[in-house]
N, C-alpha and C positions, 0 to 999 in steps of 0.2 A: 302412653305417648310414643308414637312410631316414627321412624326415620327411613327415608329411601336412600340407602348408600349403595352406590354401584361397586361391587367388589372388585379388587384388583386381581391380577392373574396369580395362582398358587402353584406355578410350575416349579419354583424353588423358593419355598416358605421360609427357609433358614437364612436367605440372603437379608443384607440391611434394609429395614423397611424405611420408607419415607418419613420425614419428621411428623406429618400429620397423622400418621398411623402409629407410630412409635410413642409419640408424646401426646398426641390429642386426648385419648382416654384419661391419662393422668391429669391433664388440665382441666378437663371436663369435671372429673371427680373433685378436684381442688375447689372449683367454683361452686359445686353443689356443696361441698363441706362448708365453705364461708358462709354461702346462703343459709345453711342450716343453722350455723352458730348465731347469725343476725336473728333469724326468726325465732330460735329458742331463747336467746337473750330477752327479746321483746315480750315474749310470752312467758318469761320467767320460768322456763323449763330448762333442765340440764341437757346439754348436747353431748355429753361424754359417750353415750351409748352409741349414738349416730356416728361420732368421730371414731370409735373403735371399729365400727363396721366398715367406715371408709378406709381406715388404716389396713384392716384386713383384706378389703378388696385390692387395695393398692398393692400390698405385699403379695397377694395371690397373683396378680398380673406381672408383677416384677419378677417373681420366682419363676413362674411357669412359662413365661414368653420372652421377657426382656433379657434376663440372665442366661437363659438356656435356648439360644435360638436354633439349637439343632433338633430340639424336641418338637419343632413345628412340623417336622417330617413324620412324626410318629402319631398316627390316627388315633389310638386309644388314649394317649396322653393328651391330646387336643381335645378330645371327646370329654374327658374328665375337667379340663379346664374350663371349657365353655358351660359345662353342667354346674361346676361350682360358682362360676361367676354369676349365672343365672340365678341360682338359689340365694346368694348373698344379695343380689339386686332386688329380688323378690321381697326379701326381708326389709330392705331399705324402703322399698316402695309402701309395704304395708305400714311401716312406722310414719314415713313422711312421703305423700303421694309425689312431691316434686322430684323424687329421685326417679321417676319415670323418664325424666330427661337425660338419664344415663343410658337408656336403651340402645341409642344408636351406637355405643361402643360395644354393646352385645352383638348387634347386627354385624358390625365391622369384624369381630372376631369369628362369629359364626360362618360368615361368607369366605374369610380369607383361611380360615384353620381347619374346617371340617370338610370331609370328603363325601361324596355323593353315595348314598341317600341320606347320610347322617345330617347334612346340612339342613335338610326339611326339617328334621326333629329340633335342631338347634334354633332355627328361625322361627318356628312355631311357638317354642318355650319363651324366647324372648319376646315375640308379639303378644303372648298371653300376659307376661308381666307388664308390657305397655298397656294393654288393655285395661288391666286391673288398675293401673295408675290413672287412666281416663275416667274410669267409672268409680273413683273414691268417694264421690258425693252420692252415689246411688244407695238407696236403702236396701240392703242386701238381705233384710230379714223377711221381706215380702216376696210373693211369687213373681210379681211385675218387676221387682228390683232385681231378683235373680236372673229373670229372662233378659232384663236390659243388660246386666253385666255379661251374660253370655253373648248378647248381640254385639256389645262393644268389643269383646274379646275376639269374636269371629271376624268382625270387621277389620281387625288388625292381622289375624292369623292368615285369612283366606288371601288377601292381596300380596302379603309378604311371602307366602308359599308359592303362590302364582309367580311372583317376581324372581323368586329363586329358581323355578322351574325354566323360565325365559332365560335367565342367566346361563343356566346349564346347557340349554339348547344352543345359545350364542356361542358358548365356549366350545361345544362340539363341532359347530360349523366352522369357528375360526381355526379349530385344530385340523378340520379337513382340508380348509383352504390352504393352511401352512404346509400340510403334507402334500396336497396336490402342488403347490408351488415348488417345494423341495423335490417332488418327483420329476416336475417340468425342467427344473434347474439341471438334475442329474441326467435327464434325457438329452437337454441341450449340450450338456458336457460330452456325454458319449457320442452325440451326433457330430459335434466339432472334432473330437478325435477320430471318429470314422471317416469324416471328410478329409481330415489331414492324411489319414492312412490311405484313402483312396486317391487323393491327390498324389502321394508318393508313388503308390502302385501305377498310377496312369503314367507319370513321368517314366517309370521303369518300362512300361509297356511301349511307350512312345520311342524310348531309346532303343529297345528290342526291335520294334517294327522299323525304325530308321536302319538299323544295322542289318536286319534281314534284307531290307528293300536294296541297301547297298550290296550285299552278298548275292542277292538275286540277279542285280544288273550286271554284276561282274560276271556272273556265270552265263547270263544271255550274251553278253558281249564276247566271252571266250568262244561259246558255241557258234555265234554268228561268224567271228573271225575264223574259226576252224571250218566251218562249212562253206564260206565265201573265199576270203583271202588266201588262206592256207591252200585250199584245193586249187584254186587259181593259180597261185604261184608255183605249186607243184607242177601243174600242167604247163606253165610258161617255161620253167626249167627244162622239163621234159621235151618240149618242142624246140626250145633253143639248142639244146644238146643235140637233137636229131637234126637240127639245121647244120650244126658244126660237121656231123658225119655226112653231109649231103653237100660238100663243097663242089663236088664234081658234077652234080645234078642240079642245074639251074631251077628247074620246075620244082623239084622236091624242096630245094632251099626256100624258094619263094612260099611254097605251100606251108611249111613249118613256120616261117616267120609271120605269114599271115594268120595262122592259127594262134601263135603266141600274142600277136596284137589284138586279136578277138577276144582272147581270155582276159588279157589286161583291161581292156574295155568293160567286158562284163563283170570282172571282179571289182572294177572301181564303181561301177553302179551298184552292185550288191553291197558294197562297204557303205555307201552313202545311204542305202535304204536301211541298212542295219543300225546305223548311228541315229537314225530317226526313227526307228522301230517300225518301219514299214513292211508290209507283206512283201515276199518275194515277187519279182516282175512276172514270173510265169503265172502266179496265181491271180494277178491283177487282170489278166487278159483272157482267162479260161478257167475250166473246172480243174479239179485236182487231177482226174484222170488225164486230161489234155496236158497239164502242167507236167506231170511225171513223163508222159510220152515225149513231150518236148525235151526235158532233160536228158531222157534216154537217147533220143535221136542226136542231140549235140555231143553226148558222150561217145556214142557209136562213130560218129563222123570223126572226133579227135582221136580216137584209139583203134579206129579201123577194125572194130569188132561189133557184130551184130547183136542187138539186144531185142528180144521178144517181150513186148509189153501187152498184158491181157488184163482186161477189167471184166469182173463177174458181178452179177447181182444187179439191182436197180440202183443206179447212182442217186444220191440224195445229198441235199446241202448239209455241210459240216460246219462246225464252228470255226473261224479263222485260225486260232491256235493249233487246232487239230490238223488242218490242211498244211499248215507251216511245219509242224513236227513230222507229218509223213512225208512231205516233200524233201526235207532236209535229211530224213532217214534214208530215203532212196538215193539221195546224192552222196551221202556218206558211204554207203554200201556199195555204189558203183565206184566211187573212188578207190575203196579198198580192193575191190576186184582189180582195177587197173594197177595198183601198186604192188599186190602181192599174189594175186590167183594165178596169173599165166593161164587164164582159162580160154576155151575155144567157143564155148557157149554160155550165154547169160540170159536170165529170164526174169523179168518183173511182173509181178501179179498184184492188182488191186482188187480186193473182194469185199462187197457190200453185203454183209450177212445180217441176219435178222437182229442179233443182239450185239453185233460188234462190227468194227471195220478193220480189215487186215491187210498189211502191205508184206508181201514175200519177195526177196531178192536172191536168187540162187545162182551158182555157178558151177562148172565142172573142173575148176582149177586144182591147184595143189593141196589146198585145205591146210589144216593145222590141228593141233591138239589142244582142245579147249581147256583141259586139265592144267595146262601149263600157261594158260592165258588169263591173267588176272587184272581186270580193269580197275579194281578197286586200288591196286597197288601203283598206279601209274604216277609218276612224279615228273612234271613237265620240267622242272628245275635240273633234273638229273639227266636230261637228253643233251647230247652234245651234237648239233647239227653238222659239225666238223667231220664226225665218224660215220655219217649216214650217207648211203648211196643217194647221189642227187636225183637219180631216176625215180626212186621210191621214197624220197625223203617227205615226212609230213611235218612242216614248221610248226604245227600246233601241238605236236606231241609224239614224234618219231614213233610210229605204230610198230608193232611186233613184226619182224622180219624186214624192217627197213633201216637196220642199223642199230635198234635198241635190242635188249635181251628179250627172249620169248616169254619171260615171266613178268615182264613189265607192264605189258598192255599198252593201250593207246587211248588218246582223250577222245578220239572220233567215237568210239563204242561208249565211253563214259557220257559224251555229251548226247548221243542216241538215247541212251537209258534215261538219262535227266529229263529229255523231252517228253519221252512217251510215258514214264512213270510220273511224271507231274501232271498228267491227264488220266491217272488211275489206269494206265495201260500197262503191258508188259513187253519185253523184248527178249527173244529166244535167239540163240546162235547154235546151229548144228554144224559140226565139221568133223572130219577126221584127215589125217595125212594122206594125199592122193586120192580122196574121195569128195573133194569139192566142198562148198561152204553154203549154207542156208541161213539167211537172217529174216525172222519173222517179227514184225511190230503189230501189236494187236491193241486196239482202243475200244473200250466199251461203247455201246451205242448211246447209253444215257449221257456219257461224258462227251461223246463225238458229235452228235446231232445238234444242229443249230435250233434254237427255240423260235417258234413263229408266234 
């Protein structure tokens, strides 16, 4: 007699079994023992031998499985247990065929306690006992009877072994699914941790970008103020002082006052354009070369010093920020000439070369020692406007030679370098005492030319 018991998982065999597993085999064995007593009594046969075997079977299960649950993790011990239980069950079946009803307990233990591939041997042995019980009425002395016995046994062994193989495959697939789910959970955990880390990094990047944007805007405003308001105020102060010294000459007084008024209007216009981050007005109405020529022309009229403006090479469209940087560089260089150089000749050259655009501003003035001129060390907070000569005062940074120390440097050159180096360009200053000064700003063509 065979049974189709679906085995439970054996990933922790030593844990407490369900009641049907722990008590079921004992209850089944007790019922068969009672049935045996009744049958033997009606047939006037002694049941003591069968009862002794039943007691032995119960003691075997009690000692090997129930009282020692940790032994369930020992494959050899469990193989011995299933083998001994199968032998005792076979003896009972040979004595009384109805003990074939106890084979479901054998299947249960084989499936739960044996490891692969030993589970096949255990299931086959229990199935052979069940088949023997089913074929108890077959005449085993004849060839036909022996073949019938083998057929019944095979009819039990083959399906049960096949069932064991299916259970094995199902267990493997379940284990693979659990492993995949565990891996997916771990991947989700790591992904969540990564997303949290990325969110934190993104917040830091946003904060740094915001801080960098604030710093860039401050530097832009500082440069614009220096290149517009500061220079304009310096020119206004110079013109008003000149007007004070021309009290006896009404025409000169009017000329200086008109120049101061024009400078004030121009400075106000440039300040408004700087606040709105607009291009300088000279660049709105003409090319860079024309804008530089216009700046030189107004500077020349204001300081009564001729400026020679030259453009070489083929003019080509440049990026707006490049044109602004070069125009402001020209303005700053000319302002420095007016404040410090005491020059008699000034030249401005804009060169369109194959691989770069170069702006040169040269004068034949007093010059200075570049070794003692440190723009990086300039500190606007340390400049006292009260100690500067108003005629040469630079409100954005008291340039060297206008009341600040020679080693302090000036913000004008710093702003000039920031503008040009921000475009991957370079600024070179060449000078010597009594030998004039040359400022050269070079921007690579790749960074300067406007994309079309």
